[in-house]
C-alpha positions in Angstrom: -15.3 -69.5 -99.3 -18.2 -71.5 -97.8 -20.9 -72.6 -100.2 -24.4 -73.5 -99.1 -26.9 -74.9 -101.7 -29.9 -72.5 -102.2 -33.2 -73.0 -100.4 -36.1 -73.7 -102.8 -38.8 -71.9 -100.9 -37.8 -68.3 -101.6 -38.7 -67.4 -105.2 -40.8 -65.1 -107.3 -42.7 -65.4 -110.6 -43.1 -62.5 -113.0 -45.4 -62.3 -116.0 -44.7 -59.7 -118.6 -47.3 -57.0 -118.3 -48.5 -58.1 -114.8 -45.5 -57.1 -112.8 -43.4 -58.5 -109.9 -45.0 -56.9 -106.9 -48.5 -57.9 -107.6 -50.4 -60.4 -105.4 -51.3 -62.0 -108.8 -47.8 -63.4 -109.0 -47.5 -64.9 -105.5 -47.2 -68.7 -106.0 -46.6 -71.5 -103.4 -45.2 -73.9 -105.9 -43.4 -74.0 -109.3 -42.6 -77.2 -111.1 -41.6 -78.2 -114.6 -38.2 -76.6 -114.8 -36.8 -79.5 -116.9 -35.1 -79.8 -120.2 -34.6 -83.2 -121.8 -32.6 -84.0 -125.0 -34.5 -86.7 -126.9 -32.5 -89.3 -128.7 -33.2 -91.2 -131.8 -31.5 -94.6 -132.1 -30.0 -95.4 -135.6 -29.3 -98.9 -136.5 -26.3 -99.2 -138.8 -26.5 -101.9 -141.4 -24.4 -105.0 -140.6 -23.8 -103.8 -137.0 -25.9 -105.7 -134.5 -24.2 -105.0 -131.1 -25.0 -101.3 -130.8 -27.0 -98.4 -132.2 -25.9 -94.8 -132.8 -27.8 -92.3 -130.6 -28.6 -89.1 -132.5 -29.9 -86.0 -130.8 -33.4 -84.7 -131.5 -34.9 -81.4 -130.4 -35.1 -80.6 -126.7 -38.3 -81.6 -124.9 -39.8 -79.3 -122.3 -42.6 -80.3 -119.9 -45.4 -77.9 -119.0 -44.7 -75.2 -116.4 -47.0 -75.7 -113.4 -47.7 -72.8 -111.0 -49.8 -73.3 -107.8 -51.2 -70.6 -105.5 -54.1 -69.8 -103.2 -57.2 -69.0 -105.4 -57.8 -65.4 -106.4 -61.3 -64.6 -107.4 -60.3 -61.8 -109.8 -57.0 -60.9 -111.2 -55.2 -59.9 -114.4 -53.7 -63.4 -114.6 -57.2 -64.9 -114.4 -58.4 -62.6 -117.2 -55.5 -63.8 -119.4 -56.4 -67.4 -118.5 -60.0 -66.9 -119.3 -59.2 -65.3 -122.7 -57.2 -68.3 -123.7 -59.4 -71.1 -122.3 -62.8 -69.6 -122.9 -62.3 -67.7 -126.2 -59.1 -69.2 -127.7 -57.5 -65.8 -127.6 -54.0 -67.0 -127.1 -51.6 -64.2 -126.1 -48.2 -65.7 -125.5 -46.3 -64.2 -122.6 -42.8 -64.3 -121.1 -42.7 -65.7 -117.6 -39.7 -65.4 -115.4 -39.1 -67.6 -112.4 -36.3 -66.3 -110.0 -34.7 -68.1 -107.1 -33.8 -65.7 -104.4 -31.2 -65.6 -101.6 -32.2 -64.7 -98.0 -31.7 -61.0 -98.8 -34.2 -61.2 -101.7 -31.5 -61.0 -104.4 -31.7 -63.1 -107.5 -29.5 -66.2 -107.4 -30.6 -67.5 -110.7 -33.6 -67.1 -112.9 -35.3 -68.9 -115.8 -37.1 -67.2 -118.7 -40.0 -69.0 -120.4 -40.7 -67.5 -123.8 -44.0 -67.8 -125.6 -45.9 -69.1 -122.6 -49.7 -69.6 -122.7 -52.2 -71.4 -120.6 -53.2 -75.0 -121.2 -55.0 -75.9 -118.0 -56.5 -74.1 -115.0 -57.5 -76.3 -112.1 -59.2 -75.5 -108.8 -58.6 -77.9 -105.9 -61.6 -79.8 -104.6 -63.8 -78.6 -101.8 -64.2 -80.7 -98.6 -66.4 -79.7 -95.7 -64.2 -81.8 -93.3 -60.9 -80.3 -94.3 -59.7 -76.8 -93.3 -57.5 -76.3 -96.4 -56.9 -73.3 -98.6 -58.4 -73.5 -102.1 -55.5 -73.8 -104.5 -55.5 -73.0 -108.2 -53.1 -74.7 -110.4 -52.1 -73.1 -113.7 -50.4 -75.1 -116.4 -48.5 -73.3 -119.2 -46.9 -74.5 -122.4 -44.1 -72.5 -123.9 -41.6 -72.5 -126.8 -38.5 -72.8 -124.7 -36.8 -71.7 -121.5 -33.3 -70.6 -120.7 -31.4 -70.2 -117.4 -30.4 -66.6 -116.8 -27.5 -65.9 -114.5 -28.0 -63.0 -111.9 -26.0 -60.6 -114.1 -28.4 -61.2 -117.0 -26.0 -62.6 -119.5 
């Protein structure tokens, strides 16, 4: 069996209630798929040459999604509710890495996600660049979901 590491440019993002096939969920970049176990160091009385590392809760960075700006969308409505009116509606976000046939290789489920930041790239009259919106989400936790869903 030949194994080739997956390519990171073929993926999809799904928001619960917005759907997978919507232009609303086409992103050019996803970052923040990180879990880190924090450690607390405990000094034992009378022992000076080492400390005992004790695990603390897992730390998750924010999930950052980038795409070409859409002037009107369901996702933008959700962002506006949270950022303008403090109407926080947690959502489940799924990020799936796809193989060349469009089949899911692996996916990650982010539970209790809601927007923290929405940023529009700067404008520059001498640059011919697409306006990019960056959406930063916080969430309770995420888990890796194998292709069979278990």
